[in-house]
VEXDREN-2710 file (C-alpha; in Angstrom, 1 decimal):
% VEXDREN-2710
k/r/px/py/pz
1/MET/73.6/54.2/64.4
2/PRO/74.7/50.7/65.6
3/ASP/72.1/48.0/66.1
4/LEU/71.6/48.4/69.9
5/PRO/68.5/48.0/71.9
6/THR/66.7/51.3/72.9
7/GLU/64.9/49.5/75.7
8/LEU/65.8/46.8/78.3
9/SER/63.9/45.1/81.0
10/VAL/65.5/43.5/84.1
11/THR/64.2/42.4/87.5
12/VAL/65.5/43.7/90.8
13/GLY/68.8/41.8/91.4
14/GLY/68.9/40.6/87.8
15/SER/71.1/41.7/85.0
16/ALA/71.3/42.0/81.3
17/ARG/74.5/41.9/79.1
18/VAL/74.6/43.5/75.6
19/THR/77.6/43.2/73.3
20/LEU/78.6/46.6/72.0
21/PRO/79.7/47.2/68.4
22/ASP/83.5/47.0/68.2
23/HIS/85.5/49.8/66.7
24/GLY/88.5/49.4/69.0
25/SER/91.1/49.4/66.2
26/GLY/90.3/53.1/65.7
27/GLY/90.7/53.9/69.4
28/TYR/87.0/54.1/70.1
29/ARG/85.6/53.1/73.5
30/TRP/82.1/53.0/74.9
31/THR/81.1/54.8/78.1
32/VAL/77.8/54.9/79.9
33/GLU/76.1/57.4/82.2
34/VAL/73.0/56.4/84.3
35/SER/70.1/58.8/85.1
36/GLY/67.8/57.4/87.8
37/ASP/68.1/55.1/90.8
38/ALA/66.5/51.9/89.4
39/ALA/69.6/50.5/87.7
40/SER/73.3/50.5/87.6
41/ALA/75.3/50.1/84.4
42/SER/79.0/49.5/83.5
43/VAL/81.0/48.8/80.4
44/GLU/83.3/45.8/80.7
45/TYR/85.9/44.3/78.5
46/ASP/85.6/40.7/77.2
47/GLU/88.0/38.8/74.9
48/MET/86.2/38.4/71.6
49/GLY/85.7/35.0/69.9
50/ASP/85.1/31.5/71.2
51/ALA/88.6/30.8/72.3
52/GLU/89.6/30.5/76.0
53/PRO/90.5/33.8/77.5
54/SER/94.2/34.5/77.2
55/HIS/96.8/37.2/77.7
56/ARG/98.4/36.7/74.3
57/PRO/99.6/39.8/72.5
58/GLY/97.2/41.1/70.0
59/ALA/94.1/39.5/71.6
60/ARG/91.0/41.6/70.8
61/LEU/88.9/42.8/73.7
62/GLY/85.3/43.7/73.0
63/GLN/83.1/45.8/75.2
64/VAL/79.9/44.6/76.9
65/LEU/77.3/46.7/78.6
66/VAL/76.2/45.2/81.9
67/VAL/72.9/46.5/83.4
68/THR/71.8/45.5/86.9
69/GLY/68.3/46.1/88.4
70/LEU/68.6/47.8/91.8
71/GLN/65.0/48.7/92.6
72/ALA/61.7/48.8/90.8
73/GLY/61.4/51.8/88.5
74/ASP/63.0/53.3/85.4
75/ALA/66.4/54.5/84.4
76/LEU/67.9/56.1/81.3
77/LEU/71.3/55.1/80.1
78/ALA/73.4/57.4/77.8
79/LEU/75.8/55.2/75.8
80/THR/78.5/57.1/74.0
81/GLU/81.3/55.9/71.8
82/ARG/84.4/58.2/71.5
83/ARG/88.1/58.3/71.6
84/SER/89.5/59.2/75.0
85/TRP/91.7/62.0/73.6
86/GLU/88.8/63.8/71.8
87/THR/86.5/66.3/73.3
88/GLY/82.9/67.1/72.4
89/PRO/80.2/64.7/71.6
90/GLY/81.0/61.2/70.8
91/VAL/80.8/59.7/67.3
92/THR/77.8/57.6/68.4
93/ALA/75.3/58.3/71.2
94/VAL/72.5/55.9/72.1
95/PRO/69.9/56.4/74.7
96/VAL/68.6/53.2/76.4
97/HIS/65.5/53.1/78.6
98/VAL/65.7/50.5/81.4
99/HIS/62.6/49.2/83.1
100/VAL/63.2/47.3/86.4
101/GLU/60.5/45.1/87.7
102/ASP/60.1/43.5/91.2
103/ARG/61.0/39.8/91.2
104/GLU/58.0/37.6/91.2
105/VAL/57.4/36.0/94.6
106/HIS/56.1/32.5/94.5
107/PRO/54.2/31.3/97.6
108/SER/55.7/28.2/99.1
END
């Protein structure tokens, strides 16, 4: 199993980004499903490495999980890594518990 967090904490309106293990050369891609109303999640593509983003041929794109807190509470993410043309369970499945807390309000 890849080295991914099994728990994340964010505040309402805040977000967390987690770089996902890259196996793109084998055709594998990450997907995410969300259970619960406290958070939203998506998998985005980022160019890997420290160089300026470019559109050069052969540039490697890594995947990043982006989790955003919508309301106080809990959500469960189901991260799955699979090839788009394969059916059945993915090669990797990782559950991630997300706890969303209210933002602290500081009196003025």
